[in-house]
N, CA, C and O of each residue as an XYZ file, in Angstrom:
344
protein
N       7.128    -13.416     20.699
C       7.250    -12.101     20.122
C       6.285    -11.990     18.942
O       6.333    -12.800     18.016
N       5.416    -10.990     18.978
C       4.454    -10.813     17.906
C       5.103    -10.281     16.647
O       6.065     -9.516     16.711
N       4.585    -10.679     15.518
C       5.135    -10.214     14.241
C       4.447     -8.913     13.849
O       3.672     -8.879     12.894
N       4.728     -7.850     14.584
C       4.079     -6.559     14.364
C       5.137     -5.478     14.204
O       6.119     -5.453     14.947
N       4.945     -4.586     13.239
C       5.851     -3.467     13.010
C       5.698     -2.470     14.155
O       4.579     -2.111     14.521
N       6.826     -2.021     14.723
C       6.780     -1.110     15.861
C       6.393      0.314     15.466
O       5.987      1.098     16.323
N       6.512      0.662     14.179
C       6.153      2.013     13.741
C       4.749      2.082     13.147
O       3.952      2.939     13.528
N       4.449      1.186     12.221
C       3.163      1.255     11.517
C       2.086      0.379     12.136
O       0.899      0.590     11.889
N       2.488     -0.606     12.942
C       1.510     -1.513     13.546
C       1.011     -2.590     12.605
O       0.033     -3.276     12.904
N       1.678     -2.744     11.464
C       1.291     -3.767     10.494
C       1.539     -5.159     11.075
O       2.610     -5.428     11.620
N       0.552     -6.035     10.956
C       0.664     -7.392     11.471
C       0.278     -8.412     10.425
O       0.066     -8.059      9.265
N       0.185     -9.670     10.814
C      -0.201    -10.720      9.870
C      -1.631    -10.534      9.357
O      -2.496    -10.012     10.061
N      -1.858    -10.970      8.121
C      -3.180    -10.855      7.493
C      -3.659    -12.253      7.134
O      -2.865    -13.098      6.722
N      -4.967    -12.499      7.290
C      -5.533    -13.804      6.936
C      -5.716    -13.905      5.430
O      -5.952    -12.916      4.737
N      -5.598    -15.135      4.953
C      -5.805    -15.389      3.538
C      -6.082    -16.857      3.328
O      -6.342    -17.589      4.284
N      -6.027    -17.297      2.079
C      -6.239    -18.708      1.808
C      -5.327    -19.188      0.699
O      -4.936    -18.427     -0.187
N      -4.997    -20.468      0.768
C      -4.182    -21.114     -0.250
C      -5.128    -21.961     -1.080
O      -5.807    -22.837     -0.546
N      -5.179    -21.709     -2.379
C      -6.137    -22.383     -3.254
C      -5.410    -23.405     -4.125
O      -4.486    -23.067     -4.865
N      -5.850    -24.673     -4.021
C      -5.312    -25.734     -4.862
C      -6.187    -25.866     -6.091
O      -7.415    -25.875     -6.002
N      -5.538    -25.968     -7.240
C      -6.282    -26.136     -8.487
C      -5.750    -27.367     -9.216
O      -4.566    -27.690     -9.122
N      -6.621    -28.038     -9.930
C      -6.176    -29.180    -10.733
C      -6.742    -29.031    -12.135
O      -7.729    -28.326    -12.350
N      -6.120    -29.688    -13.061
C      -6.557    -29.616    -14.456
C      -5.632    -28.751    -15.284
O      -4.729    -28.097    -14.763
N      -5.872    -28.760    -16.579
C      -5.051    -27.990    -17.508
C      -5.866    -26.814    -18.039
O      -7.047    -26.961    -18.355
N      -5.235    -25.656    -18.135
C      -5.932    -24.451    -18.604
C      -6.444    -24.632    -20.026
O      -5.809    -25.305    -20.839
N      -7.597    -24.029    -20.326
C      -8.179    -24.117    -21.665
C      -7.227    -23.540    -22.710
O      -7.133    -24.035    -23.833
N      -6.521    -22.476    -22.309
C      -5.567    -21.824    -23.201
C      -4.457    -22.785    -23.642
O      -3.893    -22.653    -24.728
N      -4.160    -23.763    -22.759
C      -3.091    -24.719    -23.053
C      -3.623    -26.044    -23.603
O      -2.882    -27.024    -23.689
N      -4.910    -26.075    -23.976
C      -5.469    -27.268    -24.606
C      -6.222    -28.195    -23.681
O      -6.589    -29.300    -24.083
N      -6.468    -27.765    -22.429
C      -7.189    -28.619    -21.496
C      -8.668    -28.266    -21.447
O      -9.173    -27.539    -22.303
N      -9.363    -28.790    -20.429
C     -10.794    -28.506    -20.289
C     -11.051    -27.483    -19.184
O     -12.197    -27.252    -18.800
N      -9.980    -26.872    -18.676
C     -10.111    -25.833    -17.655
C      -9.678    -26.319    -16.288
O      -9.729    -27.515    -15.999
N      -9.251    -25.386    -15.446
C      -8.821    -25.758    -14.097
C     -10.001    -25.701    -13.139
O     -10.955    -24.956    -13.359
N      -9.927    -26.494    -12.074
C     -10.980    -26.539    -11.059
C     -10.342    -26.459     -9.680
O      -9.264    -27.006     -9.448
N     -11.016    -25.777     -8.776
C     -10.532    -25.669     -7.404
C     -10.852    -26.969     -6.686
O     -11.999    -27.414     -6.671
N      -9.816    -27.585     -6.080
C     -10.036    -28.848     -5.383
C     -10.006    -28.675     -3.865
O     -10.615    -29.467     -3.146
N      -9.311    -27.659     -3.371
C      -9.243    -27.448     -1.921
C      -8.848    -26.012     -1.632
O      -8.119    -25.387     -2.402
N      -9.336    -25.498     -0.515
C      -8.953    -24.166     -0.031
C      -8.609    -24.312      1.449
O      -9.429    -24.775      2.242
N      -7.384    -23.911      1.817
C      -6.990    -23.952      3.225
C      -6.605    -22.556      3.676
O      -6.188    -21.718      2.876
N      -6.752    -22.320      4.976
C      -6.431    -21.018      5.530
C      -4.922    -20.864      5.693
O      -4.211    -21.840      5.934
N      -4.446    -19.635      5.560
C      -3.034    -19.334      5.763
C      -2.902    -17.900      6.241
O      -3.887    -17.162      6.276
N      -1.677    -17.495      6.614
C      -1.424    -16.131      7.070
C      -0.299    -15.526      6.244
O       0.679    -16.197      5.914
N      -0.452    -14.252      5.918
C       0.579    -13.500      5.214
C       1.289    -12.642      6.255
O       0.666    -11.787      6.885
N       2.605    -12.869      6.441
C       3.364    -12.146      7.451
C       4.054    -10.928      6.848
O       4.492    -10.973      5.698
N       4.157     -9.831      7.618
C       4.863     -8.647      7.113
C       6.366     -8.904      7.024
O       6.909     -9.728      7.759
N       7.026     -8.192      6.119
C       8.465     -8.338      5.915
C       9.194     -7.497      6.970
O       9.576     -6.356      6.714
N       9.379     -8.086      8.169
C       9.997     -7.362      9.277
C      11.517     -7.438      9.223
O      12.096     -8.479      8.911
N      12.143     -6.314      9.534
C      13.596     -6.220      9.586
C      13.996     -5.620     10.934
O      13.318     -4.736     11.457
N      15.107     -6.113     11.488
C      15.621     -5.580     12.753
C      16.644     -4.513     12.408
O      17.679     -4.808     11.809
N      16.351     -3.251     12.790
C      17.149     -2.110     12.372
C      17.560     -1.287     13.579
O      16.780     -1.103     14.513
N      18.802     -0.788     13.554
C      19.252      0.159     14.579
C      18.709      1.525     14.193
O      19.038      2.046     13.127
N      17.875      2.111     15.056
C      17.243      3.381     14.721
C      17.425      4.380     15.859
O      17.673      4.006     17.006
N      17.296      5.658     15.512
C      17.380      6.743     16.477
C      15.964      7.069     16.929
O      15.178      7.615     16.155
N      15.630      6.740     18.180
C      14.279      6.967     18.695
C      14.377      7.766     19.989
O      15.020      7.336     20.946
N      13.740      8.923     20.011
C      13.747      9.840     21.162
C      15.174     10.149     21.624
O      15.441     10.196     22.825
N      16.084     10.357     20.678
C      17.452     10.729     20.996
C      18.363      9.587     21.399
O      19.544      9.816     21.660
N      17.855      8.366     21.458
C      18.708      7.231     21.807
C      18.662      6.174     20.715
O      17.667      6.030     20.005
N      19.764      5.435     20.599
C      19.878      4.395     19.573
C      19.388      3.080     20.153
O      19.844      2.650     21.213
N      18.444      2.437     19.443
C      17.985      1.121     19.867
C      17.509      0.330     18.660
O      17.225      0.887     17.600
N      17.431     -0.978     18.847
C      16.961     -1.850     17.782
C      15.438     -1.857     17.746
O      14.783     -1.931     18.786
N      14.884     -1.780     16.542
C      13.432     -1.867     16.370
C      13.135     -2.856     15.251
O      13.945     -3.060     14.347
N      11.956     -3.465     15.333
C      11.503     -4.372     14.275
C      10.473     -3.629     13.443
O       9.357     -3.379     13.897
N      10.852     -3.279     12.226
C       9.972     -2.516     11.348
C       9.857     -3.205      9.995
O      10.722     -3.993      9.611
N       8.775     -2.899      9.278
C       8.577     -3.494      7.959
C       9.522     -2.852      6.951
O       9.961     -1.715      7.126
N       9.824     -3.595      5.901
C      10.694     -3.097      4.838
C      10.057     -1.895      4.155
O      10.762     -0.981      3.726
N       8.732     -1.886      4.051
C       8.050     -0.757      3.412
C       8.194      0.518      4.233
O       8.267      1.608      3.666
N       8.236      0.400      5.572
C       8.431      1.570      6.437
C       9.840      2.132      6.256
O      10.039      3.346      6.295
N      10.818      1.243      6.056
C      12.190      1.690      5.822
C      12.276      2.410      4.481
O      12.919      3.454      4.374
N      11.625      1.850      3.453
C      11.635      2.460      2.120
C      10.953      3.823      2.112
O      11.385      4.729      1.398
N       9.883      3.974      2.907
C       9.152      5.245      2.975
C       9.927      6.322      3.728
O       9.582      7.501      3.655
N      10.974      5.922      4.452
C      11.778      6.884      5.188
C      11.242      7.170      6.576
O      11.565      8.210      7.151
N      10.423      6.268      7.141
C       9.870      6.464      8.477
C      10.901      6.189      9.568
O      10.715      6.579     10.721
N      11.999      5.508      9.191
C      13.036      5.144     10.156
C      14.253      6.027      9.941
O      14.751      6.137      8.821
N      14.743      6.670     11.026
C      16.007      7.403     10.932
C      17.090      6.474     11.467
O      17.113      6.148     12.654
N      17.979      6.055     10.586
C      19.012      5.105     10.965
C      19.992      5.742     11.936
O      20.207      6.954     11.911
N      20.580      4.922     12.786
C      21.527      5.400     13.787
C      22.822      5.855     13.115
O      23.249      5.249     12.132
N      23.464      6.932     13.638
C      24.733      7.370     13.046
C      25.838      6.366     13.330
O      25.764      5.607     14.296
N      26.868      6.363     12.480
C      28.000      5.466     12.659
C      28.756      5.842     13.925
O      28.861      7.020     14.267
N      29.280      4.840     14.617
C      30.033      5.092     15.841
C      31.370      5.744     15.526
O      32.038      5.366     14.564
N      31.764      6.732     16.342
C      33.055      7.402     16.163
C      33.992      7.089     17.325
O      35.064      7.683     17.444
N      33.587      6.161     18.174
C      34.367      5.800     19.349
C      35.680      5.143     18.946
O      35.711      4.288     18.061
N      36.770      5.553     19.608
C      38.068      4.963     19.334
C      38.613      4.370     20.646
O      38.303      4.858     21.732
N      39.416      3.327     20.528
C      40.015      2.691     21.692
C      41.049      3.642     22.302
O      41.871      4.199     21.574
N      41.022      3.841     23.640
C      42.006      4.743     24.241
C      43.423      4.199     24.088
O      43.668      3.001     24.229
N      44.346      5.109     23.797
C      45.748      4.722     23.583
C      46.426      4.500     24.923
O      46.319      5.333     25.823
N      47.125      3.378     25.060
C      47.839      3.068     26.313
C      49.075      3.950     26.449
O      49.802      4.157     25.478
N      49.314      4.470     27.653
C      50.448      5.383     27.867
C      51.769      4.677     28.039
O      52.797      5.328     28.226
C-alpha cells in the first residue's frame, strides 16, 4: 500500500540526514563539521478516516493537514438501533 493521500495526492519526499560532530563556537568549541550525509524519506502524516464520498461512507487514508483544512466531510453518527424482540 502506497503512502499517498487519497485527496491531495501527497506522498513521501526525499531528503537527507546530516551527521555533525564537534562543539558549537557559541558553546566554547571550534565549530561543528559535517561528517556524513545519508539519504532518507519524509512520510506524510496519514490518518485512516471514515468519510462521506459520493453519498456513501467509506474509509480513506488522508493527511492530517487535509483534515485540518476541512477537505474531508466526516461520516454522520449511526442511528441504527437493534430491533426489539416480540
